[in-house]
TORLUMMI-999987 format. One line per field, with one value per residue (C-alpha): z, x, y. Coordinates in steps of 0.001 Angstrom, whole numbers, plus 524288, in hexadecimal, padded with zeros to 5 digits. Example, Ala and Ser with C-alpha at 12.3 -4.5 7.8 and 13.67 -1.06 7.14 Angstrom:
BEGIN
zz <- c(81E78 81BE4)
xx <- c(8300C 83566)
yy <- c(7EE6C 7FBDC)
REM end
This chain:
BEGIN
zz <- c(A2E10 A38E2 A4216 A3DC0 A444D A3BA5 A38AF A33A1 A2563 A1C4F A12F2 A0537 9FF45 9FAB2 9F486 9EDA8 9E7AF 9E17E 9DB9B 9CF1D 9CBE2 9CD4C 9C567 9CA5F 9D884 9D5CA 9CF75 9DA6C 9E5F6 9EC71 9F64E A009F A08F0 A15BA A2481 A2BF5 A3845 A3853 A2BFD A243D A2999 A25A3 A17FE A16FA A1B56 A1569 A08C0 A0578 A0860 A06A8 9F9EA 9F35D 9F4B9 9EE34 9E2A6 9E1D1 9E746 9F1F0 9FB70 A0164 A0CC2 A0DB5 A1C05 A21C2 A28D1 A2106 A20AE A19A4 A10CD A0D18 A0B30 A024A 9FA35 9F857 9F5A7 9EB6F 9E41E 9D9B1 9D786 9CC04 9D567 9E3D5 9EE1D 9F267 9EADC 9F5D0 A0017 A0C76 A1323 A1B32 A1439 A1681 A1111 A0589 A029E A018F 9F88F 9EFF1 9EF18 9EAA5 9DFE3 9E5BE 9E4D9 9DA5E 9D7C8 9DC17 9D7B5 9D687 9CA0B 9D073 9DE46 9DC5D 9EAC9 9EBD9 9E806 9F589 9FCF0 A04C3 9FD26 A083F A0821 9F97A 9F3DF 9E684 9E96C 9F54F 9FB70 A0962 A0FA7 A1D82 A2560 A32E6 A399C A4323 A4E13 A5CDE A6303 A71A6 A7D90 A7FE4 A8E13 A9174 A887D A8A19 A827E A746F A6FF9 A66A2 A622C A5E91 A68F6 A730C A6FAA A7647 A8220 A8E60 A953C A8C1A A8F81 A8D48 A87E7 A7982 A719B A63F4 A5A67 A55E8 A4896 A46A9 A480F A3BC1 A40A4 A4E38 A482E A3FFF A4C3B A52CD A46EB A46AA A5567 A53BA A490C A3D5E A31F2 A291A A21EA A2DE4 A386F A3E5B A49FB A4D93 A53DB A5F18 A619F A6137 A6B9A A73A9 A72E5 A77C1 A8359 A8668 A86EB A7AC6 A78E1 A6C0A A69AC A6086 A595D A5787 A606A A6ADB A69DA A6BE8 A77B1 A7D84 A7BF3 A821C A8DFB A8E91 A8D57 A832F A8197 A7467 A6767 A5906 A50B9 A46A4 A4B4C A459A A4EEF A5A5C A55A7 A553C A62E8 A67D9 A622A A69C6 A767A A7876 A7B5F A706A A685F A5DC8 A59A9 A4DC9 A5439 A503E A4937 A4155 A3FBB A3702 A2D45 A2ADB A1E83 A1B1E A0C95 A021C 9F4B0 9E934 9E5EF 9D7D7 9D5B7 9DC24 9D639 9D711 9D558 9D12A 9DD4D 9E5AE 9E094 9E337 9F113 9F339 9EE62 9F7BC A0337 A00C3 A0148 A0C3D A131F A13C0 A18C2 A236A A2849 A2B25 A31CC A3AED A3E7E A3E90 A3F6B A32A7 A2AD1 A1D16 A11CD A0897 A08F0 A07A0 A1368 A1D92 A2BD2 A36FF A3D41 A4A70 A443A A3B87 A477F A4E2A A4329 A38DF A386C A3685 A2AD4 A3409 A3977 A2BD6 A2870 A33A7 A2ED5 A2BBE A1DE2 A1EFD A152A A121A A0A41 A1630 A1F06 A15D7 A1568 A2415 A2997 A2C4F A3368 A3B54 A3F15 A4312 A4C27 A5174 A54D6 A58DA A5F97 A6386 A67A2 A6B02)
xx <- c(84F78 845F4 8509A 84DA5 842DC 836C7 82D5D 81FAB 81E37 81F4B 81415 81929 80E69 806DB 812EF 81692 8091F 80AB1 817EC 81366 80A90 814F2 82106 828F9 8261E 82A03 836DD 83A85 837A0 83D84 8364D 83F0E 83A4D 84164 8418C 83D4F 84319 85146 853EB 84949 84D41 85B71 85766 84ED2 8598D 86597 86046 852C6 854EE 8639D 8651C 8583A 850B7 85BAF 85A3B 84BCE 8475C 83D0D 83E7E 83293 835A5 82CE7 82F55 82C9D 83315 83B4E 83120 82669 830A8 83658 828A7 82509 83161 82EDA 82055 82278 82DB0 824A1 81DA4 820E6 8241D 82745 8248C 832B4 83E51 847CD 84650 84E92 85009 859A6 862F8 85B2B 84E97 85601 85BC7 84E1B 849A3 8558E 85341 8453E 84994 842ED 84E7D 85593 86397 86D6F 87B0E 883B9 87CBB 86F8E 874B1 8821D 88589 8850B 8934D 89618 88F4C 89858 89A18 89558 88832 8858C 879C2 8738D 865BF 866CE 86FA6 87498 87061 8757E 87AB0 87E6A 87FE5 87751 880CC 8823F 87DCE 87FF4 87EDA 88C7F 88982 88556 88EAF 89BA1 8A3B0 89E9A 899BA 8A2E9 89AF6 88CE6 88D88 88D36 87EC6 87D09 885A4 87DEB 88294 8797A 86DAE 86160 86923 86988 85E6C 85A81 85228 846B1 84747 85576 8529B 85A6C 8667A 86533 86401 8702F 877F5 872E0 87698 88491 885D4 8814D 88B22 88254 883E4 87C49 87765 8752C 86C69 868FB 87250 86AFB 85FE9 8682D 86E1D 860D5 85BDE 86812 86479 8570E 85CB8 8650B 858D6 85BFD 8516E 84A0A 84654 83B44 84175 84DA9 847C5 845DD 85446 857F1 84EF3 854AB 86267 85E79 8586D 863D4 85A4F 863F8 87286 874FE 86E24 87030 86C75 87210 87E34 877CA 86C7A 875EC 87C14 86EDE 86B59 878AD 87656 8698B 870EB 870E1 87EBB 88086 88B88 88C71 8964D 8986A 89AD4 8A641 89CAC 89702 88A0D 87E13 87EA4 8723A 870B2 8657A 863AD 85BDD 85774 84EF9 84396 843EF 8364E 838C3 830FF 83C99 8480E 8515E 84E75 84F75 85D24 860D3 85BE5 8647A 87022 86CD4 86C12 87A53 87EF5 888EF 880EB 874F0 87D17 88411 87735 87233 87F0B 87EAF 87055 86E19 87B82 87AB8 88742 88846 888B9 890F9 89F8B 89EE4 8960B 89FED 89BE5 8A0FB 8ABE8 8A514 89834 89F61 8A5A2 89874 89046 8994B 89FF1 8AE35 8B26B 8B509 8A73D 8A15B 8A8EB 8A1DF 89458 88C3A 88733 8789A 87367 86661 861A3 863C2 85D15 85172 85018 8508B 84B37 83DA8 84390 84C6D 84118 838EB 84399 845F8 83796 8339E 83FA4 84859 83E0B 8348A)
yy <- c(154DA 153AA 15843 1660F 16DE5 16DF3 178CE 17814 1742B 17FDD 17EAA 17F65 17733 1830D 188BA 17C26 17A81 187D6 184CB 17E07 18996 1940A 190CD 19C5A 198FA 18AF7 18EC7 19827 18F39 1835B 17ADE 174D3 1697D 16B66 16B33 17732 17CFF 18150 1797C 1804A 18D8E 18B8A 18757 1935E 19C9A 1965D 190AE 1960A 1A46E 1A53B 19DA8 19A43 1A716 1AF01 1A5AB 1A930 19C19 19B72 19023 1898E 1808C 17499 1715C 163EA 158BB 14F11 14430 14BEB 15216 144E9 13F73 14AC0 14915 13A8F 13C13 14698 1403A 13A7F 14769 15014 15B28 15A9E 164E7 16706 16C58 168FD 15E5E 15E97 15163 14984 14057 133D7 1399E 13F41 131DA 12C28 13722 13515 12674 128E5 1322B 13E12 1476D 14F0D 14B01 15545 158F1 164E5 168DD 16B3F 16DF4 17438 174CA 16609 166EF 16C84 16186 158BC 14C04 14346 14A5D 14ABC 143BC 142FE 147C2 150B5 15ACB 1598B 1663C 16461 15904 15473 14759 14013 13D84 13D93 14A5E 14B43 15423 1598E 15CE4 14F11 147B9 14EB8 144BF 1446F 1371B 13031 1248C 121EE 11751 12249 12372 11637 118F9 1152C 1218A 12910 120B1 128B0 13430 13074 13646 131F9 1398E 1314E 137C3 133A0 12526 121FC 12936 1235E 115E1 1186E 11BBF 10F82 10767 10C79 10AA8 0FC9F 0F99C 0FC4A 1057F 10EA7 10295 0FA21 0FFAA 0F275 0F43C 100A5 0F914 0F41C 1018B 10824 0FEF1 101C2 1102D 10CB8 10558 1115D 119E1 121D2 12C0A 12D36 13B5A 13EDB 14A4B 15257 15C94 1522F 14E96 15CDB 15DE0 1516C 156C9 163AD 15D08 15352 14815 1431A 14541 13F02 13C94 139AB 14556 14EAB 155C3 161EB 16060 15F9C 16C48 17318 16E95 1729C 1801B 18042 17E28 16F5D 16A61 1608D 15B13 150CB 14696 13E1A 130F8 1288E 11F78 12ACB 131D7 13219 13D6D 1451D 14D33 15632 15745 15E2E 159C4 15DB1 15495 14FE5 15567 162A2 16DE4 1771B 16DF3 178C0 180C7 174A8 1721C 1803C 17E8B 1729C 17A59 18571 17C09 178AF 186D3 18908 19392 18AD1 17F7D 18722 18CD6 17F1F 17BD0 18789 18634 17795 17149 169C9 168B1 16E8B 16503 16D59 16FCC 17EA3 18129 18599 18571 18DAC 18593 184A9 1806C 176D9 170AD 16F1B 16965 163AB 15681 15347 14B46 13FEA 140F3 1416E 13527 12E74 13243 12662 124C7 121EE 1182C 11E82 112DB 10A46 11421 1151C 10654 10450 1110B 10B92 0FFF6 108F2 111A6 105FB 100EF 10E9A 11077 102C2 0FD3C 10880 11263 10797)
REM end
């Protein structure tokens, strides 16, 4: 979730080295590998302090970006004990961890609130904590008629006004593939559409923050990014809207799991259950615009209208084939960097 603002790494190494020596401390703690910024603050307020502390469980946040967290999870999977009890990662990274056998299997017996998770988001080794969709976000002052199709991203009248996040190269490539007649298991047509973007002077922006700045200055009028991010920027005063195009959108799910070799597996499972509590879910919705993943988290009607998706829109969500993405990601990145960005 590199879209979230990061804070400096919170050093829990000293604490974790003490855990094996102090059995009570070990049994009353849970170490959560997570993002910082607003995400970490909301976890601290809505899960750590509101739910875990009353149970007598101290939460230590191990804050980092997703790449070092994923690397740590993979590197430690053969160890007798890992350094995290809960790992928070995006769906693609969690797929890889599951395939490598790094995660504890989950069900309603060890995480009771999994029974409230929407069926289309359920998985065997992770919980879906929050979700949104990577879709078209646009400046409502400059584009007064909402886009209807992903092909609008290639409309010559928006020459030089389409911005693309460098970090979201996979999502951008997926949109290009669909626009070119491909599918979630055939990204080959993306190459032609990417080069068309280049000829239309599409701007590649280095970070999520750079996309926000480009919207604010009106350097760009349109991008592909999480609808939740558009909501947050709109709340900050930038006139933005989002649409789920008639061809669909790329869902993005942020998940949490318990490593198989977690020191405090029981507390880790309790933490996953707490993340699915309605109050914790609605707090993320109000602050960050991400949609709850459980059926009993009820949003304010106005907020629901702004951030949620209709059943018809959900039906149009693409179904990413993570095995395909894992197989071809290096090739996609190479084309993105060498040919498209050039």
